[in-house]
TIVO-331978 format. One record per residue (C-alpha): residue in one letter; y, x, z. Coordinates in steps of 0.1 Angstrom, whole numbers. Each point is the difference from the previous one (the first is absolute). Layout:
N
a Y X Z
...
END
This chain:
1002
m 0 0 0
l 34 14 -10
r 28 -5 24
r 37 4 -10
s 23 -4 29
f 38 -5 0
t 4 18 33
k -20 25 19
i 1 -1 38
t 5 36 13
c 8 15 33
k 37 -5 7
r 25 11 26
c 8 -23 28
y 36 -13 2
s 14 -19 30
d 33 -14 -15
k -8 -25 -27
h 37 -1 -10
s 4 37 -5
f -11 -3 -36
q 28 -22 -12
k 21 30 -10
t -29 12 -22
l 1 -32 -21
i 19 -2 -32
l 19 -32 6
p 25 -14 -25
r 35 13 2
t 29 -11 -22
k 38 -5 2
f -5 -33 -19
p 13 -26 24
n -17 -32 12
r 31 -21 -10
s 26 4 -27
n 36 9 10
l 25 -22 -18
l 28 26 2
k -22 27 -14
t -12 -24 -27
l 35 -9 -12
n 15 35 2
q -28 23 -11
l -31 -18 -13
i 15 -25 -24
p 23 25 -17
q -30 23 -5
c -23 -26 -15
s 25 -21 -18
q 33 13 -14
d -11 37 -1
a -34 -8 -15
y 15 -23 -26
v 27 25 -11
s -25 28 -1
q -25 -17 -22
l 27 -14 -24
n 17 34 -3
e -34 15 -9
f -5 -26 -26
l 34 5 -16
f -4 38 0
k -33 -4 -19
i 16 -23 -25
e 30 23 -5
s -24 30 -6
m -18 -18 -28
d 11 8 -36
d -26 -21 -17
d 13 -36 -2
a -34 -15 -6
a -15 18 30
k 29 -11 21
v -5 -37 -10
k -37 3 7
f 6 16 34
i 25 -27 10
k -24 -27 -11
e -29 15 20
k 19 12 31
l 30 -22 6
f -2 -32 22
v 30 -23 1
l 4 -28 25
h 33 -19 -6
d 18 -13 31
g 11 -36 -2
p 34 4 16
p 4 -18 34
y 32 -18 6
a 27 20 17
n 8 -25 27
g -11 0 37
d -27 18 19
l -36 4 -12
h -27 -24 10
l -37 3 1
g -3 -11 -36
h 21 31 -10
a -24 22 19
l -30 -17 -16
n 14 6 -35
k 11 36 4
i -31 11 18
l -24 -15 -26
k 19 19 -27
d -1 32 20
i -38 -2 5
i -4 -3 -37
n 23 30 -7
r -16 22 26
y -35 -8 -13
q 10 10 -35
l 15 32 13
i -30 10 20
r -21 -7 -31
g 19 26 -20
k 28 -21 -16
y 37 7 2
v 20 -30 13
f 33 -13 -12
y 14 -26 24
k 37 -7 3
p 10 -25 27
g 27 -25 -11
w 23 -27 13
d 12 -32 -15
c 37 -1 9
h 19 -28 -18
g -1 -37 4
l 10 -29 21
p -14 9 35
i 18 32 2
e 32 -16 -14
m -3 -27 26
k -6 25 28
a 32 19 -12
l 19 -33 1
k -14 -13 32
d 34 1 18
f 16 -22 -27
s -3 -37 -4
s -18 -13 -31
d 33 -11 -15
s 21 30 8
s -27 24 -12
h 6 -11 -36
a 36 12 2
i -10 36 8
a 4 25 -28
p -33 10 -17
l 7 37 6
k 4 -7 38
i -33 -20 0
r -18 28 -19
s 13 26 24
m -12 -19 31
a -33 -8 -16
a -6 36 -11
t 8 13 35
h -24 -25 16
a -28 9 -25
a 5 37 6
k -3 -5 38
a -31 -22 -4
i -16 26 -22
q 5 28 25
t -13 -22 28
q -31 -11 -20
k -6 36 -12
n -1 13 36
q -25 -28 8
f -21 7 -31
k -3 36 10
q -17 -10 32
f -29 -14 -21
a -9 36 -12
i 6 -8 -37
l -7 27 -25
a 34 2 -17
d 32 19 -5
w 25 -21 19
n 28 20 -15
d -9 -12 -35
c 0 -38 -1
y 13 -25 -25
k 24 -28 8
t 9 -28 -24
m 37 6 8
d -2 36 -12
p 23 5 -30
g -28 15 -21
y -23 -29 9
e 26 -26 -9
i 6 17 -34
n -37 0 -7
q -1 -37 8
l 29 -8 -23
e -18 19 -28
v -31 -21 6
f 23 -31 -3
l 14 15 -33
e -35 4 -14
m -8 -36 8
l 33 -11 -16
k -9 20 -32
r -32 -20 -2
g 19 -33 2
l -14 -9 34
i 33 -4 19
k 17 -34 -3
r 27 -20 17
q -6 -37 5
n 14 -29 19
r -32 -13 15
p -14 -11 33
v -9 27 25
f -10 1 36
w 32 3 20
g 5 10 36
i 28 -21 15
e 5 23 31
t -3 32 -20
r 19 -15 -30
t -21 18 -27
a -27 -7 -25
l -35 8 12
a -31 10 -19
e -34 -16 7
g -10 31 19
e 28 -6 25
l -13 -34 10
e -22 -11 29
y -16 -34 -2
n 2 -23 31
d -30 -23 -2
n 15 -23 27
h 34 -6 -16
k 13 -36 5
s 19 -18 -28
t 12 -35 -4
a -17 -13 -32
a 12 -31 -19
f -12 -24 -26
v 29 -7 -22
k 6 -27 -27
f 17 8 -33
p 6 -31 -22
l -7 1 -37
t 29 -7 -22
s 2 -35 -15
a -11 13 -34
s -30 18 15
n -10 -31 20
l -4 -18 -32
q -17 29 -18
l -26 3 27
l -6 -38 1
e -5 0 -38
r -25 27 4
l -20 -20 26
s -19 -33 -4
k 17 -33 -6
n -12 -12 35
v 22 26 16
m 30 -10 -20
v -5 -36 11
e -4 10 37
y 31 22 -2
l 22 -26 -17
a -10 -27 25
d 25 14 24
k 32 7 -19
e 18 13 31
r -23 30 0
n -2 8 -37
d 17 35 5
t -20 11 30
i -30 20 -14
n 2 32 20
c -16 34 -3
l -12 9 34
i 2 37 8
w -9 19 31
t 19 31 13
s -1 22 30
t 35 13 -8
p 23 -30 -1
w 30 23 0
t -8 9 -37
l 3 -36 -12
f 36 5 -10
s -11 26 -25
n -26 -23 -16
q -1 3 -38
a -33 -16 -9
i -33 -15 12
c -32 15 -12
f -33 -18 -5
n -34 11 -13
e -10 -18 -32
k -37 5 9
f 3 -21 31
t -3 -37 4
y 30 -19 15
c 5 -34 15
l 28 -25 -3
v 1 -15 36
k 18 -32 10
l 15 -1 35
e 24 -24 16
g 28 25 -6
g -7 7 -36
f -23 19 -23
l -14 36 5
i -17 24 -23
v -26 22 19
e -30 20 -10
e -32 -21 5
e -19 22 24
l 30 10 21
l 10 -37 5
q -26 -2 28
k 16 29 18
i 35 -14 0
n 11 -19 31
v 7 -34 -15
t 4 -24 29
e 9 -31 -20
p -24 -20 -22
y -2 12 -36
e -17 -8 -33
i -11 24 -27
l 12 -17 -32
e -15 26 -24
t -13 35 -2
f 9 21 -30
s -1 35 -14
g 27 25 10
e 7 4 -37
l 19 -34 1
l 27 16 22
a 11 25 -27
g 35 -6 -12
l 11 -22 29
h 31 6 21
y 12 -8 35
t 32 1 20
h 11 16 33
p 18 -28 19
s 13 22 28
m 18 23 -24
r 17 -30 -17
d 4 19 -32
g -19 -24 -22
v -16 29 -18
p -35 -8 -13
r -26 27 9
p -33 5 -18
l -36 -4 10
l -18 31 -12
h -37 11 -2
g -8 29 23
e -33 18 3
h 10 10 35
v -2 -36 13
t -32 -4 21
k -17 -26 20
s -2 21 32
i 29 -18 17
g 29 -23 -9
t 2 -28 -26
g -8 17 -33
l 37 0 -8
v 18 32 9
h 38 2 7
t 12 29 -21
a 30 22 9
p 0 31 -22
g 24 17 23
h -24 -2 30
g -35 7 -11
s -20 23 -23
d -20 -27 -18
d 31 -21 -2
y 19 29 -16
m -27 5 -26
t 1 -37 -8
g 37 2 -3
q -1 29 -24
q -24 -18 -22
h 21 -32 -2
n 36 15 3
l 6 -14 34
k 29 12 21
t -8 26 26
f 21 -17 27
s 1 14 35
p 30 -12 20
v -8 21 31
d 18 32 10
h -12 33 15
r 3 -14 35
g -23 -29 -7
r 29 -26 -1
y 7 -25 -27
k 26 8 -26
l 19 -32 1
d 23 8 -29
e -31 -1 -22
l -12 -34 12
p 14 -35 -6
v 26 -12 25
y -23 -29 9
v -23 23 19
h 27 22 17
k 1 -21 31
t -38 0 3
l -1 38 -4
t 29 9 23
e -4 8 38
p 21 -26 18
e 7 24 29
t 13 30 -20
g 8 -14 -35
l -22 28 -14
p -26 -7 -27
r -34 -6 16
k -27 26 2
v -29 -11 -22
l -28 8 26
d 17 -17 30
l -18 -31 14
a 33 -19 1
t 4 7 -38
t -34 -15 -7
s 8 -31 21
a 33 -4 -19
i -18 2 -33
l -26 -25 10
e 28 -24 10
c 17 5 -33
l -33 -8 -18
k -4 -32 20
r 35 -11 -9
h -9 3 -37
n -34 -16 4
m -18 32 -9
l -19 8 32
h -35 -15 0
a -13 19 31
a 4 33 19
h -23 19 23
e -5 34 18
y -19 25 -21
v -17 31 14
h -7 26 -26
s 2 37 -10
y 36 11 -7
p 15 34 -9
y 21 18 27
d 21 31 -4
w -21 28 16
r 31 16 14
s 20 -29 15
k -32 -21 7
r 18 -30 -13
p -9 -25 -28
v 13 9 -34
i 12 -22 -28
i -4 2 -37
r 33 0 -19
a 10 11 -35
t 23 30 -1
p 6 27 -27
q -25 28 8
w -15 29 -16
f -37 -2 -8
a -28 23 -13
d -20 -19 -26
l -37 5 9
h -16 -22 -26
d -13 30 -20
v 1 25 28
k -25 -18 22
k -28 1 -26
l 4 38 -2
a 1 1 38
l -32 -20 4
d -18 21 -26
s 10 32 18
l -16 -13 33
e -35 4 -16
d 3 37 5
v 10 -2 37
e -25 2 29
f 9 -26 27
h -10 4 36
p -10 -26 10
h -10 -14 -33
r 16 -34 6
g 34 16 -4
q -4 0 -38
a -2 -38 -2
r 28 -4 24
l 24 24 -18
g -10 -15 -34
a 7 -35 12
f 35 9 11
i 7 17 -34
r -14 -29 -20
a 23 -24 18
r 32 19 -9
n 18 -5 -33
e 34 13 12
w 12 21 29
c 34 -7 14
i 13 35 6
s 37 -7 9
r 14 -4 35
q 34 -9 12
r 5 28 25
s 20 33 2
w -27 23 14
g -22 9 -29
v -2 15 -35
p 23 -20 -23
i -11 -18 -31
p 21 19 -25
a 16 -31 -17
l 36 -5 -10
y 17 -34 -5
k 33 -12 -15
v 26 -5 26
d 14 -31 -17
e -34 -13 -10
p -25 9 28
d -29 -16 -18
q 4 25 -29
i -23 30 11
l -1 34 -15
m -32 20 4
t -14 21 -28
e -20 32 -2
e 32 18 -8
t 20 -14 30
v -28 5 25
s -6 36 -11
h 37 7 3
i 2 -16 35
i -30 21 12
g 19 31 -12
v 31 -10 19
i -20 -7 32
k -16 34 -3
k 34 16 1
k 18 -23 25
g -27 -13 22
m -14 -35 5
n 29 -12 22
s 25 4 -28
w -16 -31 -16
f 10 -20 30
a 36 12 2
e 29 -25 -3
r -1 -21 -31
e 35 10 -10
s -11 36 -7
d 2 13 -36
m -29 -13 -19
r 3 24 -30
e -23 25 15
w -27 -26 5
l -3 -10 -37
p -10 21 -30
p 29 12 -22
s -6 -28 -25
f 12 -25 27
a 31 20 10
e 25 -25 -13
d -15 -29 19
a -13 19 30
n 25 -14 25
g -10 -35 -10
y -34 5 16
a -11 2 36
r -31 15 17
g -26 -25 11
r -8 -3 37
d -37 -9 -1
t -24 25 14
m -37 5 -7
d -28 -16 19
v -13 25 26
w -35 -5 -15
f 14 15 -32
d 13 29 21
s -33 8 17
g -20 -10 -30
t 15 28 -20
s -10 26 26
w -27 13 -24
s 29 19 -16
v -2 23 30
l -35 11 -13
e 13 3 -35
r 27 24 12
f -27 20 18
y -21 4 -31
l 30 8 -22
d 22 21 23
c -24 17 24
l -31 4 -21
k 19 4 -33
l -24 -23 -19
d 10 -12 -35
k -21 -31 4
i -5 -18 32
p -34 -16 9
e -4 -36 -8
k -11 -7 36
l 28 15 21
a -17 -5 34
d -36 2 11
v 6 -26 28
y 25 -27 9
l -7 -14 35
e 19 -28 17
g -5 -33 18
s -15 -29 -18
d 34 -17 -2
q 10 26 -26
h -21 -17 -27
r 30 -22 -5
g 24 28 8
w -1 37 -6
f -34 2 -18
q 13 -26 -24
s 35 14 -5
s -13 35 -5
l -24 -12 -27
l 25 -22 -17
t 28 25 -2
r -23 28 -13
v -16 -22 -26
a 33 -16 -10
s 19 33 -4
s -28 18 -18
g -13 -29 -21
t -36 10 6
a -28 -13 21
t 3 28 25
t -1 -4 38
p 16 26 23
y -31 1 21
k -38 7 -2
n -11 -15 33
l 17 -29 17
i -8 -4 37
t 11 -28 23
h -1 -5 37
g 5 -30 22
f 24 -8 28
t -1 8 37
l -12 -27 24
d -1 -2 38
e -33 -4 18
k 3 -37 -3
g 1 3 -38
i 37 -9 -3
k 21 19 -24
m 24 24 18
s 35 -13 -1
k 32 8 19
s 8 -37 3
i -33 -6 18
g 3 32 21
n -35 13 -7
t 9 32 -19
i -12 34 10
s 22 29 -8
p -15 33 -12
r 17 17 29
h -18 -21 25
v -34 8 -17
i 8 37 2
e 16 1 35
g -16 -31 16
d 16 -30 15
q -7 -11 36
k 15 -34 -4
t -25 -10 -27
g -29 21 12
l 0 23 -30
p -16 34 6
a 18 31 -13
l -20 9 -31
g 22 28 -12
v 5 9 -37
d -37 4 -7
g -6 -34 17
i 23 -20 -23
r -16 16 -30
y -35 -7 14
l 11 -36 6
v 10 -4 -36
a -30 17 -14
q -26 -19 20
a 12 -34 -13
d -11 -17 -32
y 35 2 -14
t -9 -22 -30
t 4 -30 23
d 24 -6 28
i -2 25 28
v -2 -9 37
a 17 23 25
g 4 -4 37
p -11 14 34
t -38 -7 -5
v -2 17 -34
m 22 29 12
v -22 6 30
r -30 4 -23
v 20 24 -21
a 9 20 30
d -37 2 10
a -10 11 -34
l 26 27 -1
k -10 13 34
k -36 3 -11
l 10 18 -32
r 23 24 20
l -28 8 24
t -23 7 -29
l 25 24 -15
r 6 16 33
f -37 6 5
l -2 17 -35
l 30 22 6
g -10 10 35
n -34 12 -11
l 13 18 -31
n 22 20 22
v -27 24 10
g -22 22 -22
y 3 -17 -34
t -17 17 -29
k -3 -16 -34
l -35 -5 -13
s -12 -13 -34
f -17 -34 -4
g -33 18 -5
d 2 17 34
l 3 -32 18
r -29 -18 18
p -14 -32 -15
v 18 -21 26
d 33 17 -9
q -6 -4 -37
y -8 -36 6
t 33 -4 19
v 19 17 -28
s -17 -22 -26
k 10 -31 20
l 36 13 -1
q -2 2 -38
e -14 -36 0
l 29 -10 22
m 24 16 -24
n -15 -16 -30
t 2 -34 16
t 36 4 12
e 11 14 -33
q -12 -32 -17
y 20 -20 26
y 31 21 -6
e -2 -3 -37
s -2 -38 3
f 29 0 26
n -23 -14 27
f 13 20 30
s -15 -23 27
k -35 8 -12
v 9 37 1
l 7 -4 37
t -31 -21 8
t -22 24 -18
v 15 30 19
q -4 -19 33
h -36 -8 -7
h -7 37 -9
m 18 13 30
t -18 -23 24
n -35 2 -14
q -3 33 -18
l 22 21 22
s 4 -13 35
a -34 -15 4
f -19 27 -19
y 13 33 -11
f 26 7 27
d -25 -10 28
m -28 21 -14
s 24 30 -5
k 17 2 34
d -28 19 16
t 1 27 -26
l 38 1 -2
y 4 3 38
c -30 20 10
d -12 23 -28
a 14 34 -6
k 34 1 -18
d -15 18 -30
s -33 -18 -2
k -9 -11 -35
k -7 -35 11
r 34 -3 15
q 16 14 -31
q -20 -25 -21
i 14 -28 22
l 36 14 -1
t -2 2 -38
t -11 -36 0
l 28 -10 24
f 26 15 -23
h -14 -19 -29
i 3 -32 21
l 36 9 9
d 9 8 -36
t -16 -32 -12
y 19 -21 25
r 31 19 -8
a -3 -9 -37
i -9 -37 5
m 25 -7 28
a 30 21 -11
p 12 -27 -24
i 0 -26 28
l 8 22 30
p 19 30 -13
v 18 7 33
l -33 1 19
m -16 23 -26
q 30 22 -1
e -2 4 38
v -37 8 -4
w 7 26 -26
n 27 16 21
c -26 3 28
l -27 14 -22
p -12 33 16
s 13 31 -17
g -35 13 -6
v -9 -31 -19
k 32 1 -21
e -7 36 -10
l -34 -9 -13
e 6 -35 -14
s 36 -7 -8
n 35 13 -3
e 17 -33 -9
d 30 -10 22
s -9 -37 -4
p -33 -18 -1
i 13 -21 -29
n 1 32 -22
r -37 8 6
a -23 -14 -26
w -25 -28 4
p -32 17 12
q -33 -1 -19
f -34 7 15
p -36 3 -13
f -14 -35 1
s -32 -18 -9
y -12 -34 11
e -35 13 0
m 8 26 26
i 17 -27 22
k -30 -23 -4
t -25 28 8
f 19 8 32
e 3 -36 11
d -37 -7 -8
n -11 30 21
e 22 14 27
l 17 -34 7
a -33 -18 -1
v -11 24 28
l 32 -7 18
r -5 -38 -2
e -35 3 14
y 12 23 28
q 27 -25 9
r -26 -28 1
q -23 19 23
f 30 12 21
k 9 -36 9
q -35 -5 14
l 1 29 24
n 5 -6 37
s 35 -7 13
n 3 34 16
v 3 16 -35
t 36 -9 -11
k 8 29 -23
s -18 14 -30
s 3 35 15
q -25 -11 26
t -28 -6 -25
d -27 22 -14
v -10 -8 -36
t -33 9 -17
i -4 -5 -38
v -36 2 -13
t -5 5 -37
d -29 3 -24
a 19 25 -23
q 20 32 1
d 28 -10 -24
l 22 -22 22
p 35 -5 -13
f 15 11 33
d -7 26 27
a -1 -5 38
d 34 15 6
e 18 -23 -24
i -19 -32 9
n 6 8 37
d 38 1 -7
i -2 -33 -18
l -20 -16 28
q 21 18 27
a -32 4 20
g -7 25 28
q -25 17 -23
t -21 -9 -30
n -34 14 -9
i -17 -4 -34
i -38 1 0
s -23 2 -30
s -31 -21 3
s -27 -16 -21
a 7 -32 -18
g -23 -19 23
d 22 7 30
i 30 -19 -15
m -17 -29 -18
d 10 -26 26
e 28 -26 -5
g 27 22 15
a 0 25 -29
l 30 3 -24
m -4 7 -37
l 27 25 -11
s 14 0 -36
n -23 28 -11
g -31 -18 11
v -4 19 33
r -8 -20 31
v 13 7 34
k -5 -14 34
i 28 2 26
d -5 0 37
v 30 -3 23
k -4 4 38
p 22 10 29
s 3 38 3
a -19 17 28
l 26 28 -1
m 33 4 19
k 36 -3 -12
c 16 32 -11
p 32 5 20
r 19 10 -31
c -10 -22 -29
w -15 -28 22
k -31 -3 -21
h -33 -5 18
n -16 32 -13
t -2 24 29
s -27 5 26
n 25 2 29
e 32 -19 4
e 16 32 12
n -10 19 -31
l 16 0 -35
c -20 -10 -30
d -10 27 -25
r 29 -7 -24
c 26 0 27
e -14 31 16
k 5 19 -32
v 35 -13 -7
v 13 7 35
h -14 35 1
n 5 6 -37
v -37 7 -4
n -12 4 -36
END
């Protein structure tokens, strides 16, 4: 019988003090702290791993580009090595909220991953600076009426000052998130160069015939007194309106025409009461009674079936199916049903206007049966469908409402002036006031037009800034024609990767729904629309390629504010020489561009980088690898970026390759965070903690971990419970890194993969498996799964297995023992793997780890200043090797653990056990030393025996066909006073291994 023993019991010296050996152990030692220090993080670690790292890698990239003489090689190098993430500019107003942190950190994780994978990153932070909120903040000390008397240059100066202060405040807060960027090189939409680029994009669209001025209905903010785009609206699903059923009588001639088109029985019934022979009414339904004074037509649908209904008060025309939904309280009789085609060519009057003007009944495809009467009140000055109908039939675009939302009485008949005047003030009424609605209903009653009224709860557009309901009114505005552009835009989306995929349908739906984009605003703080108009004929507008090009040239020389100077200034410099004689007969327009046009043209920043910095003759079709913003930007920046690029280029080219969206931040009750509710969490409170709300201090790494661990494609929950879990996860990771650094501090020597034991090779192979998996998650932007995968590996592969089995060797073996060197080599591979995987998410923590890396390890492994500059590691890997190890060594471990649980209660530690492995072959895939480490037993013996000795049910079949039988029993030996394993004959004596180490015996 052959006996191979892990330990030999020999005669050992007797020691009286069991604690005298502590100094002989090689315990972990490191300067890496248990907790992060916020001051050190902000002053040292963040600059190291963020601004310095970004500038260093970009300078290296630019140097390589400048040194290339071969243009083709340069283009190829840029295509292969450059990664561009374009920053959607946050608005320069107010402090940052958790949504800002979510957005910037997600972008940063992507950039850092690309950098660590060998790419060079271009990322230029930006700010959106123009627009109404900043102008309103600048004018907050002025009343709404007096603010309109302030000179535009004064407003612009105050707004620019406010924006600049907000940018500096936000920049300082962004820096605390450890963003990989050069904060000294940012773009701002109020930068002169940016504004010029924007005007040049506008000029390209003008050249393509896409810029038009029209008097047509637009969304109008009454409080903010400006036109609004669809993207600037929020819809209130619980808005309450007073809806009315209103009667419009047919003219006498149309009465007869309709009767002649119907059956003779109807004519007899009608003529039976001569007093009512002019009372056939078209019954309409409207939720905006204030627009009735702008009525120009009634639309019907010729495909519908209508009824002539007899009531005590007269006759009504209503769509057949909708009749049942109308609140008709009096008895009625349906005289006849007829096709909508019979209504064509008829006319009606508007009794309350008392103008006697006949108005037409017109077919409209937009008329539906969803609500109402099947007859639609049409006011081309107050609705999109109404406007289109008006354009088809030459109706007047009439909108007697001013920019304050009050009626223009001078445009209305005197008969309604009293109705539409506030009795208390004598001012024209505001169209949305409840008192105005009541006055209008009373007026309708007096003219026998009101059939019924009721409260109506529905979805209604609100101004996203003032949070007040808007109106639709016709005003002269500038529009971008999107009829042809949107087809190119939709085609271009086929080449874009959406994350999540549902984003493509969402963005496509918004684009398909747009035919025009109102790009003009009636404000002072913005980029002007370079239009000129005749002083004595304000409706005569001058805007040509020649004039716009000339204006851009003047602004380049004199600055943007020169456009907003007093109107009396000499106009000759603003017009081309061909207009010199008439120049002073023109004035500069005061409309500014929609801020979505401002931010939407930010792709020009990337064009300038390719042209000016990289000196490319031809820029890439896709300017950015990634755009990433909140899901609300499908109707905002994603759309405006796409439309401006396609419209100015005339090609189906998007500015982005990948479009990623994230959700909003919610509290732990699932309620969207809002200042008005008071449930917001500031990034500062996440970093520093907040005793009032029970938030633990997570530090900079913590807020980044909080972002990364969430499924950002949906709304993200944040609160004390989630943050406590994040704190626990960070603590565990920090302790793991501390364990690695502490052990690497003594005696590290680099070994090759082939010099490692099978258990070390298995551990390294599992590292490569971990890297393969996390790489897939990074490539698909799934950062939460990166963290869950790492957590699982750290808990199961490291803490519960490799670390536990290695501690005895690390602490008790000789410093230069080969087994210890094998483990230390493996520990460095673990550290380097975690460094690579976690550096994109936790750059501060990894920078701190790198700073604490023992000098001996740095000399052998790395001379990089930052962990982000070190490449993504690669190790030998094979699934077959992993499977072999798991089928053999780990199968033995599982059997050992099963038997260990059955031992008597006095045996509480594996070091108290004696293991015997009986085998029927010599070629075991492990030896006694290694399997003893894996089992962490006191000692392990391997015995060769005949096959018959191990044929019982307890035998294991290993992967190579070898059978083994494992016997676990309490050790009969004593505990070694140094390593605490039960493998010595006397508790006062050291075991053989410890004896040699203590006395340096070979």
